[in-house]
C-alpha positions in Angstrom: 116.0 88.9 110.6 117.4 91.1 107.8 117.7 89.7 104.3 121.2 89.2 102.9 122.4 91.1 99.8 125.4 90.7 97.6 126.5 93.8 95.7 128.3 93.8 92.3 130.4 96.9 91.7 133.2 98.9 93.2 132.7 102.3 91.5 131.3 105.5 93.0 127.6 104.7 92.7 128.2 101.2 94.1 129.7 102.9 97.1 126.5 104.9 97.4 124.7 101.6 97.6 127.1 100.5 100.4 126.4 103.6 102.4 122.6 103.2 101.8 122.7 99.6 103.2 124.1 101.1 106.5 120.7 102.9 106.8 118.5 99.9 105.9 116.2 98.3 108.5 115.3 95.2 106.5 118.3 94.2 104.4 122.1 94.0 105.0 125.1 93.9 102.7 127.2 90.7 103.4 129.3 90.5 100.2 131.0 92.6 97.5 132.0 91.5 94.0 134.6 93.3 92.0 135.8 92.9 88.4 139.5 93.4 87.7 141.2 94.9 90.7 141.5 92.9 93.9 143.2 95.8 95.6 140.3 98.2 94.9 137.8 95.5 95.9 139.6 94.8 99.2 140.1 98.4 100.0 136.4 99.1 99.7 135.3 96.0 101.5 137.7 96.7 104.3 136.6 100.4 104.6 133.0 99.3 105.1 133.6 96.0 106.9 132.0 93.9 104.3 132.8 90.3 105.3 132.7 88.5 102.0 134.4 89.6 98.8 135.7 88.2 95.5 136.2 88.7 91.7 134.2 85.6 90.7 130.5 86.3 90.9 129.5 82.6 90.4 131.7 81.5 93.2 130.7 84.3 95.5 127.0 83.6 95.0 127.6 80.0 96.0 129.6 81.0 99.1 127.4 83.9 100.3 123.9 82.4 99.4 122.3 85.9 99.3 118.6 86.6 99.2 119.2 89.6 96.9 121.8 90.2 94.1 122.3 94.0 93.7 124.0 95.0 90.5 125.6 98.5 90.5 128.2 98.3 87.8 128.7 98.8 84.1 125.4 98.4 82.2 126.9 95.9 79.8 126.9 93.4 82.7 123.1 93.3 83.3 122.2 90.1 81.4 125.2 88.1 82.5 124.4 89.0 86.1 120.8 87.8 85.8 122.0 84.6 84.1 124.2 83.8 87.1 121.6 84.8 89.6 118.9 82.5 88.3 121.1 79.5 88.9 121.4 80.3 92.7 118.4 79.0 94.6 118.8 81.4 97.5 118.4 84.5 95.3 114.8 85.7 95.5 115.3 89.1 93.8 117.7 90.8 91.4 118.1 94.6 91.8 119.6 96.3 88.7 121.0 99.8 88.5 119.4 101.6 85.6 119.2 101.2 82.7 117.4 97.8 82.7 119.4 97.0 79.6 121.2 98.6 76.6 119.4 96.6 73.9 115.9 95.2 73.3 117.3 91.6 73.1 118.9 91.9 76.5 115.8 93.5 78.1 113.5 90.7 76.8 116.0 88.0 77.7 116.2 89.4 81.3 112.4 89.4 81.4 112.1 85.8 80.2 114.8 84.5 82.5 113.1 86.1 85.6 109.6 84.9 84.6 110.7 81.4 83.7 112.8 81.0 86.9 110.4 82.7 89.4 112.9 85.5 90.2 111.7 89.0 91.1 113.5 92.0 89.6 113.6 95.7 90.4 115.5 98.6 88.8 117.0 101.2 91.0 114.8 104.1 90.1 115.5 105.6 93.6 114.4 109.1 92.8 110.8 108.0 93.6 111.9 107.9 97.2 113.3 111.4 97.4 110.9 113.2 99.9 109.9 116.0 97.5 109.3 113.7 94.6 107.4 111.2 96.7 105.2 114.1 97.9 104.6 115.3 94.4 103.5 111.9 93.3 101.2 111.7 96.3 99.6 115.1 95.5 98.9 114.0 92.0 97.5 110.6 93.1 95.3 112.3 95.8 93.7 114.6 93.2 95.0 117.8 94.7 95.8 119.1 91.2 92.5 117.8 89.8 92.7 115.8 86.6 96.1 115.8 85.0 96.0 117.6 81.7 99.6 118.0 80.6 103.2 117.2 81.7 106.5 118.8 80.8 109.8 117.2 81.8 113.5 117.8 81.2 117.0 116.5 82.0 120.5 117.1 80.6 121.6 113.4 80.8 121.0 111.3 77.7 118.2 108.8 77.2 120.1 106.0 79.0 121.7 108.2 81.6 119.2 110.4 83.4 116.6 109.8 80.7 115.7 106.5 82.1 114.8 108.1 85.4 112.9 111.0 83.7 110.7 108.7 81.6 110.1 106.4 84.5 109.2 109.3 86.8 106.8 110.6 84.2 105.0 107.3 84.0 105.1 107.1 87.8 103.4 110.5 88.1 100.7 109.1 85.7 100.2 106.0 87.9 101.8 103.9 85.1 98.8 104.3 82.8 99.5 102.7 79.5 101.2 104.9 76.9 99.3 104.7 73.6 101.9 106.3 71.3 105.2 108.1 71.2 106.7 110.5 68.8 110.4 111.4 69.1 113.4 113.1 67.5 117.0 112.3 68.2 120.3 114.0 67.4 123.9 114.2 68.6 124.4 110.5 67.7 128.0 110.5 68.7 126.6 109.6 72.1 126.1 106.1 70.7 129.9 105.6 71.0 129.9 106.1 74.8 131.3 103.1 76.6 128.6 103.1 79.3 125.2 104.7 78.6 125.5 104.6 74.8 122.5 106.7 73.5 121.8 109.8 71.5 123.0 112.9 73.4 120.0 114.9 72.3 116.4 113.8 72.2 112.8 115.1 72.5 109.6 113.2 72.7 105.8 113.5 73.0 104.1 110.7 75.0 100.3 110.2 74.7 98.7 108.1 77.5 95.6 106.1 77.1 93.5 108.9 78.6 94.8 111.4 76.0 97.1 113.2 78.5 100.3 114.3 76.8 103.8 114.6 78.2 106.6 116.7 76.4 110.1 115.6 77.4 113.5 116.9 76.4 116.8 115.1 77.1 120.5 115.7 77.0 122.1 118.7 75.3 118.7 120.2 74.4 117.4 119.8 78.0 116.4 123.0 79.8 118.8 124.9 82.0 117.1 125.6 85.4 117.5 129.0 87.1 120.3 129.0 89.6 121.5 125.5 88.8 125.0 124.9 87.4 125.4 121.1 87.8 124.4 119.3 84.6 123.1 116.3 86.6 120.8 118.6 88.7 119.1 120.0 85.6 116.2 117.6 86.1 112.6 118.7 86.5 109.0 117.8 85.9 105.9 120.1 85.7 102.4 118.6 86.1 99.5 120.8 85.0 96.0 119.8 86.3 92.5 121.1 86.2 92.8 122.5 89.8 96.5 123.4 90.0 100.0 122.7 89.0 103.3 121.7 90.4 107.0 121.8 89.4 109.6 119.7 91.2 113.3 120.0 90.5 116.0 117.5 91.5 118.0 119.8 93.8 116.0 123.0 94.4 112.3 123.1 95.1 108.9 121.6 94.9 106.4 124.4 94.1 102.7 124.0 93.9 99.9 126.4 93.0 96.2 125.7 93.5 93.9 127.7 91.3 90.8 127.9 93.5 92.3 129.9 96.3 95.6 131.0 94.7 97.5 129.2 97.5 101.2 128.8 96.5 103.7 126.7 98.5 107.4 126.3 97.9 109.5 123.7 99.8 112.9 122.2 99.5 113.8 119.4 97.1 117.3 118.3 97.8 119.2 115.5 96.0 122.4 116.3 97.9 120.7 115.8 101.2 118.5 112.8 100.4 120.0 110.6 97.7 121.5 108.1 100.1 118.2 108.0 102.0 116.4 107.4 98.8 118.5 104.4 97.8 118.0 103.0 101.4 114.3 103.4 101.1 114.3 101.7 97.7 116.4 98.8 99.1 114.2 98.3 102.1 111.2 98.1 99.7 113.2 95.5 97.8 113.5 93.5 100.9 109.8 93.7 101.7 109.0 92.7 98.1 111.5 89.7 98.2 109.9 88.5 101.5 106.3 88.8 100.2 105.9 89.4 96.4 102.2 90.4 97.0 103.4 93.7 98.4 104.7 94.7 95.0 107.4 97.3 94.2 107.0 100.5 92.3 110.1 99.8 90.3 109.4 96.1 89.5 110.1 94.4 86.2 106.7 95.3 84.7 107.0 99.0 85.5 110.7 99.2 84.5 110.1 97.4 81.2 107.3 99.9 80.4 109.8 102.8 80.8 112.3 100.9 78.6 109.7 100.4 75.9 109.0 104.1 75.8 112.7 104.8 75.2 112.9 102.3 72.4 109.8 103.9 70.9 111.6 107.3 70.9 114.4 105.6 69.0 112.1 104.1 66.5 110.3 107.4 65.9 113.6 109.2 65.6 114.6 106.6 62.9 111.7 107.8 60.8 108.7 105.8 61.9 106.7 108.9 63.1 104.0 108.0 65.5 105.0 104.7 67.2 102.1 102.9 68.9 102.5 100.8 72.1 102.5 98.0 73.2 105.1 96.8 70.8 108.2 94.6 70.9 111.4 95.9 69.4 114.5 94.1 68.2 118.1 95.0 67.9 117.8 96.0 64.3 116.6 99.3 65.8 120.1 99.9 67.1 121.5 99.1 63.7 119.3 101.8 62.3 120.6 104.2 64.9 124.2 103.4 64.0 123.4 103.8 60.3 122.0 107.3 61.0 125.2 108.0 62.9 127.3 106.9 59.9 125.3 109.1 57.6 
């Protein structure tokens, strides 16, 4: 029997979740929660034949009794959704769209609520399930490139837009080895005024893992422009250089690998346009397996997602003048006050 999911959100990406559920083998969407517009909610629920709908999440949780609460709405609603979910005994797992949170206080409150109330949590870093990106991770894990020596990564969304995906994917390619320290620089601080993903619109960072491998990452308006790509959101790529070869994978063009020993070069398709709904469906089916049996784990669980969030906070701290920021470390919301002060100056 499929697990039951209740989705929060009626925007474009929430509709992608709805489409993904139609391709899931282990979980089904049985309810939809909107915010202000009953007309928009009912139109979307009718279009996709979602049986339960409402504007009051607490009431809907009681009525639907879902196994999973899937939150795909404005990031300001993360903590409140978790607070409501932990009160519903039927909920085994909460799946949040990225970012995990907008502030350190919210991130750590979400962590504590889930741990104290025995609730699982995942963040929807679905790019790991895109076929080319999954294959790239497997090549690295299998040692095809030899020992990883250096990583370069870029995107043109800011740190809390695509940047969350880019940092998380970099950590994923490194098998979530601990990050020892981070150095970062930030600019274009008007991005802090954005209603949704409020973050600097330009940033760069150097990550050092505990095995001394370094990753150079650029975000936002200083992100690289990829050849032949005109869509800002497709300007997303990672290069991994190893002792035996290297690879470069882009979001919507190619996965290219070169092995040094025999000079063998392969180029294959990497298509966000073709596979993004599939990737979300794969993520959600993995959510269902994790909710049924927590020992199976999930690659985007609370621990992994919090590790990515911590790196972003370390970039903020370094950009505020701290230089080399060592991890692990807990941050507080005064960090955001310092960012706003930089913006004011």
